[in-house]
N, C-alpha and C positions, 0 to 999 in steps of 0.2 A: 623613677616613675615615667620620666619623659621617654626613656628608651623603651619601656614596656608599651607605652601608648603608640609610639611609632611602629614598633614591631607588630602590634595587633592590627594597626591600620594597614600595614603592608600585606598581612595575611588576608584581611578582608578584601582588599583590592585584588589580590591574587586569586582568591576563590571566586570573586565576581567575574574576573576575566575568563577563568576556566568554564564557569557556568554559561557565560555568553557564547563561548566557542562551542560548547556542547549543544547549545540550542540553535545552531545553524548547521545545516547539512547540505553539502554539494551532491549533485547527482553522481552515483558511483560509476567509475570508469570501467572499461572492459578488463583492465589489468587487476582490478580488485576482486574479480571472480576466479575461482579455481575449478579445474576440471573435476567433476564428481560432486561438486557442491549441490546439495539437494534440499528443497523445501517441500513440505507436505501439509496441505490444508484440509480440514474437515469442513464440508459445506452442508448447510441445512436450509431448506426452503419450506416455509409455512404459508399455505394459501388459506386465507380466512374469509373467503367469499363463497356463499352458497350458489350453486350446489356443488362447487368444486373444492370443498375443504380437503386439504391434503397435507401430508408431511413427507418430504423427500430428503434423503441424506446421501451424500456421495463424498468422494475424495478427489483432490486435484494435486498433482505433483509437478515440480519443475526441477530439472537437472541441467547442470552445465556440462556440455559434451564438446569434444574436439571434432569438427567436421571440416575436412580438407584443410587442416591447419588453422581453422578459425573457431574461436569459442562461440558456441551458440546455446540457446535455451531449447530444451525439449520439454514440452508441456503435455502431460497425460491427464485425461479427464474422462468422464463417463462415456462420452461419444466418440472417443478415439485419442489421437495425439496430434501435435503440431510442433514444427520446428521453426524458430525465428532467430534473427540476429539479435544479439544482446543490446546493441545500440539502438534498436527499434523500440525497446521497452521504455515507456514513459518519456519518449524522446521528442515528441512534437514540440517544435519551437515557435509555433505561430502565436499570435496574440491571445488566443483563447484555448490554450493547451489544457490537457487533463491535469498535469502537474508541472508547476513552475519551480525552478531551482535558482538559488539555494532555498531550502525550506527554512522558515523561521517564524516564530510566533508573531501573529499580527499581519502576516502577508495575506493579501486578498487578490483574487483575479476572477475572470469569467472563463467558463469552459463550454465549448461547443464542439460537437463532433457528429458526423454521419458514420455509422458503424455497421459491421456485420458480425453477429455473435457466432459462437462455435457451432450452433445448430443451423446456421445459414440464414437466420432472421436478420433483416436489415431494419435500421431505425435511426433516430436522431435524438441527441441529448443536449440540453442547455441548462447549466447550473452556475450559481454564484458560489465561489469557494473561499474558505477562510481557514488558516491554520490557527486554531484557537488555544492550543496548549502543548506543552512538552511535559509528559507525565509518565509515571510508571504504570505498566499494565501487565497483568498476569494471564497467560494463556497456557494450554497444555504443554507446550514446548519450553516454557520458562517465563521469567519476568524480565521485561525489557523497558528501557526508556524510549518513548515513542512520541512522534508528532501526531496530535489529534487533528485531522483535517476534515472539515465539515463541508459537504456539498448540498445545496438546496436548489431545486429547480424542477424541470419537467422532461418527459421523454415522449416520443411517439414512434409507433411502428405500424405494420399493416393491420393490427388488431385495434388500434385506437391510440389515445394519449392519456397521460396521467401525471400527477405530481410525482417526483422522484427525489428522495433524499438519501444521501449516503454519509456514513462516517467511516473514515479509514484511520487506523493507527499504524504509522510507518516507522519502523525501527532502523536507524542507520547501522546498528550493530549487525543485523542480518541482511541489510540492503533490500528489504521487502516489507509488505504489509503483514503485520502479525494478527490483525483483526479487521474485519470489514462488515458493516451492517448496511443493508439496503432496504428501503421501504418504498414500495410503489404498487399502485393498483390492487390494494388489499393483500399484497404478498410481503413477507419479510424474509430476506435472505441473509444468512450469517455465515461468515467464513473465519476460521481461526487456525493459526499455525499450530499443528500438533507435533511436528518433527522438523528439526533443522540439522543438517549434517555438513560439516566442512572439514575435509581431511587435513587441511593445513593447520587447523586449530584444535582438532580432536573433538569437536562438539558433536 
């Protein structure tokens, strides 16, 4: 009986350790990405403010390419395409970064940034951020264990200012957000991962 109790205790401690490790994620390094690795998101924007009620749907893809011997991201979206260095994604290391690593449940920080969107619009965002859970989420591309990251705050641009709240589900397995919901100014934007391809894993 003593042996059984000790054995069970060891198993419980071991599982707890694995769970703890699983619920902390470091920022993925360039070496973790493979040429040809591709993500595809379906995007939906619902505008619920008169007289501009609308529903718009589009797709965004991101692919890892080799450019002059360096791995880079090529992003394609409704307005065109953009190439960027992999180490620029989620990489700001200032005190008020968009994403702080390692990710772990309970982590909190402030996010502030002046930005330019893909259509050339400039603006400013300030949000309080918290990693509230590590949970299973199902999207069209599959079921993933993901960090649920909640942003609450405001934004402003040339057209005015508004409250802006975001929820991201980031999966370490695919090194990307598998779902994102944004609510601001009477608009709701949703992005879900519909396809993920990694030639090294056959997914």
